N, C-alpha and C positions, 0 to 999 in steps of 0.2 A: 172449249172446243170451238173451232172456227167453222162457220157454216155460211152458205150463200142463200139468199132469198130466191125462191123459184119464180117470183113475179117481177122484181125489179133488179135482181142479180147483185144487190148490195151485199158485201161481206161483213159479217158481224159475229160477235161472241155472245150476244144476248139471245134470249128465247123468243124475241119478237123483233122483226125488222124495224130499225129506227127511222127508215125512210118512208116505207109504205104501210107499216103496221101489220103486215102479214105474219102469220106463225108457220107458214109453209116453207120451212128451211131445209136445206140439203147438205149432207156431208160430202157429196160427190159434185165437185165443181172443178173447172179447169181454166187455166190462164187468167192471170190477174192484171188488171189495169187500174191505175190511180188517176182519177180525174181531179184536177186542181181548179180549173175554170170551165165549167160546163157550157157557158155561153160562147166560148171561143174554140171549143174542141170538136173536131169532126168525129172523133171516136164517141164522144158523149152524145152527139147528135144521132149517130147510127145505133147506139144502144138505148136511145131515148132517155138519157140521164139528165136530170135537172138539178141534182144536188151533188156537191163535191164529195169524194170519198173513194173507197176501194170497191171495185166491182169485178165479178167473175165474167169471163167471156161466154162460157158454157156452163150450164147447171143441169144436172140430171134430177 
């Protein structure tokens, strides 16, 4: 099952977020963005993302 972390919005299939370590994951997430280079991305900056990967824009 694909879920998104409620804290950092990282999308994962694991039971724990590999980015922040949170177990607070949600099945209800919307809009996907893929961050390839967080240091050069304005989207990554606005989402406060420092690790490349797939992220949800909104998580319930």
